Each structure stands twice: as structure tokens, then as C-alpha cells.
N, C-alpha and C positions, 0 to 999 in steps of 0.2 A: 682223472674225474670219469665218472660215468658216461656213457653216451647218453644223450635225451631220448633216443628211440633205438629201437633194436628191430631190424625189418627180416620177417620171417617169408616163407613162399606164397603164404596165403592171407596173412595178416600182419601188422605192424605194432609193436608195443612201445608206446610213449611212456616215458618212466620218469619225467622231471617231478613230478607231485608226490612219487612213492619212495618211501626210505628202502624198501625192499626192491632191489633192482634185478633184472635179468642175470641168472648166473649158468653156467655150464652144468652143474649138477642139478639145478632147478629144471633146464631143458632136458635133461635126460630122464629124469623122474617123470616129466610129464610125457614124453615119449613112449617110454615103458609102460606108464599106467595106460595110456591111450592105447597102445598095441595089445594090452591084457583085455581092456573093457570091448575093444572091436571084436576079439575073438569071441567074446560073449554077448555081442550086441542083441542077439534075439531075445535075450533074457532081460536086458537092461531097458527100463522105461523111464528112469528118473535119476539124476547126479546131483549131489551136493558138494560144493567146493567151500571149504570152510577156510577163511582167512585169503581170500582171493588176491590181495594185492593188485598188482597191475592186470590181473584178468588172465594172466598166461596159461595156466592149467586149463581153465576153462575152455579157452579159446583152441588149444592143442587136443583136448577131447573133442571139441565140438568138429573139428576138422576131420576126426576119423569116424565120429559116431554121431548119427541123426538122432539125438536124443535131447530132451529139454533139460537144462541145468541151471540151478540156483546157485548163485555165486555169493557169499557173504564177506563183507568187510566191514569192520568196526570203525576204521580211520576213514573221515570224512574225505580228504583230499585223494587218498587211494582210490575209494569208491568212485568218486567222479571221474577219476583217470580210466579205472576199470571200464566205465560205462562208456566212456569216449572210444576206448578200444574195441569193445565190442560193437558198438554202433558203426564203426567205420570197417568192420570185419564182415565176410559173407555171411557170418553166422549170428548176426543181430537177433533175428527172429527166434531163436532157440536158446539164448542165455539171459537170464535176468539177475541184475546186480543189485543186492539188498545191502544198503549202509544200516548197519545195525550190530548189536552185540549178540553173538550167536546164543546166549543165554536167554536173550528177549525175541529170539525168532519165533514166530508162530508156524510150527510144524502142522503140516496139514495131510501129510503122508510120510510114510517111511521110505527111503532112498535105496535103490539098487546097487548104487556107488556112492562112496562118501571118500572124498580125497581131501587131503590137506598137506601143504608143506608149513607147519606151524613154526611158532617162534621157538628158537632151538634152546635157548638158556634159561635157567631158573637159579636164582640165588649166585649170579655172578654180577661182575662190575657192569654198571649201566651208562649209558651216554646222557648228557644232558639234555638231549632232544626227545620230546614225548614221543614223536611219531616212530623215531628208530627204536626206543623201547618197545613200544606195541609191536613194531615188526620183527625185532631180533629177541626179544626176551619176553616171557610168559606172564605178561601183565594181565592177569584176571582170567587167564586161560591156561591153567596147568595141562601137562600131559595126561595126568590122572582124569582131570575132568573131561578133556577133548574125548578120551577113550569112553568114559562113561557116556557122553552125548552121541558117540557113534552105536555103541551098543543100544541105546533106545530107541535110535531113529535109523537104524539100518534094518532093510528087509531081511526075513528069515533065511533067503538064500543070496543076500547081499553081500559084497566085497568091498573092503575099505583099502585105502592105499596111503603111506605115510613115508615122508622123507625126514630123517633125523640123523643128527651127529651119531657117527660110530661109537663115540666114548660113552654114548647113553645105552649102549647095547644090553647091558645085563640089566639096568632098571626098566628099560622098555619091554624087555621079555616079561619081567615080573608083574608090571601094571597091565600088560595085555592080558595075563592070565588072572589078575585080581579082578579086571573088568567083565569077566566071563568071556572074553574073545580068544581067538585062536589065530596064529600066524601061519598061513599056508605056504608063503614064498617070501624069503629074505634075500636081498642081493646086497652084498658088501661092494662100496665102491672105492677106488682108488684114483687118485689124479693121475698118475701113470704106473706103468708096470714096475718101477723101482720105488713107489711111493706106499705108505702103510694105507691101510683103510682110513676113510674120513667121513662118509656117509654110509648110511643104509636106507634102501628101499624095502618096504614092507607092504606086502598084500595079505589081508587075513579076512576073517568072518566069525559067524557064531559057531560054526560046525568045529568039532574038536579034529585038527590037521596033525599029521607028522609033517613037521616043517621041511621044506626044499631050500637048502641054502645054495647060493651060488655067488659069484664076484665077477666084476667088469672093471675094467681100466678105462679110463676116457682117452689116455694117450700112451703111445709107444714110448719107446727109450730114445728117439730121436725127435719127440714133441709132435709128431704126426698123430692124428687120430687112429684109434683101434679099428679094426673091421667090425667089431661089435657095437662099438659106439656108433659108427657110420650107419651101420644097418638100422639102428634105431632111429636115428636123427635125420636121415638124409630126405625124409619127407617135408621136414620143415626148413632146415637150414639153406640159405641161396646158395651158397659157394660149394656145396657137395655133389 
């Protein structure tokens, strides 16, 4: 059973009301994205987090970047919990949680950063719990739709960040091109140095890029964290 909360250095994520819990790959994605955004912070005025869940990604970004963040969550219970997590953090003044379908969100600006850890699965077996289906499956938000939303609402020089299953690599590459976007940087993620890839982290934008590809392993063969993982996550994890 997942813990009801996960304590980070500067904030705590309560997750008993959310179907999507804190995961190691989600933390890695948040830390990597935040480090990328921080390196270009002078060019970033606004951030959009699509499908915020517990609010984890927004809080990780807010810890590194003093930028206003809109966090969208369709599930009412998850949105309430994200609001609570934000309210009890040092960053409450810079994160606004909106409980709405992203298709109904009233966009008033184009965002310099759009980040999403979207539902992973399309046309696969589903749970009998509605909130789990929303969190894990593309219920009303296919990857194609998400990429078109990104294209239409990302500033000209903005960047988007996605965490997706590695098994959807070829499909994702095609859909990014079909949406008129381009991948700048893709990192393939392994659970350990002995495992196959299971996730991919993507940074992209409007401009045509020659994609840079790298890989990262979370753990060494002895199950301890790799230096690369620690370098990204140490600003957040208490025990590093």
C-alpha cells in the first residue's frame, strides 16, 4: 500500500485522495524538467502543468523557479488534494490549481513552459475505478490531443516537457511531428543499469531541432542510486 504522504525537503505531498501516487520516475522527471527550466528562467514568465494530480511537478518546478504556475486537474478529489499540498508549501502564492477539463480551460496567454505526466495508456485494460482510469488511461485526452493543445498554447520560443512509456516511442515521435512540434532532447530511462528502458523524458518546442538523445539509470546494479540520479534529485529527497 502506498504511503499517504511523501515528505520532500521543502514540501510534503499528501496523496490519499489521488489515484496517481508519487513515483520515482515522476520525481526524476520533475527534477530534470525543473533543472532545464531553471537554466532558462530569465526567458520563462509562465508555466502550465496539465494533469497535475497531487501537484508534485508544479511544486518541484516552483522550488527551482520563481515563476507563476497554472496547474490543471480534471479529477475533483485530486485537485482538492493538490490545492492542500500547494497551500501548505512555501510556494502557495505562485501556484494556482484549476479543477477543470483542459479542453474547457480559458487560456488567457501562451505559456513559456508546458509540462505533463499524462495518462500513459490508450486502448488497454482498465480498472473498475473511475479515478484510476482518469489517472492512468487517456480518458478524453489522447496524446494526439495533448500535443495539439501544447502546440496551440505554447509561446513561440517555449518548451514542453513530457514523461511517457518507452514502448510508445515510435508513436510519440510520429505524433510530435504530426502536431508541428519538434523534440529537442529525449532521455531514455532505466530502472537500473541492468534493466531495459521503461520511460522517456522529452523536451521540445516549435522550432525544428536535431534531437539530442541520452539515457539515465535510476539505480546501480547493487540497487543504490546512480550518481546521475542523485545529482538531479538531491535538492528534493530528504535522505540524500
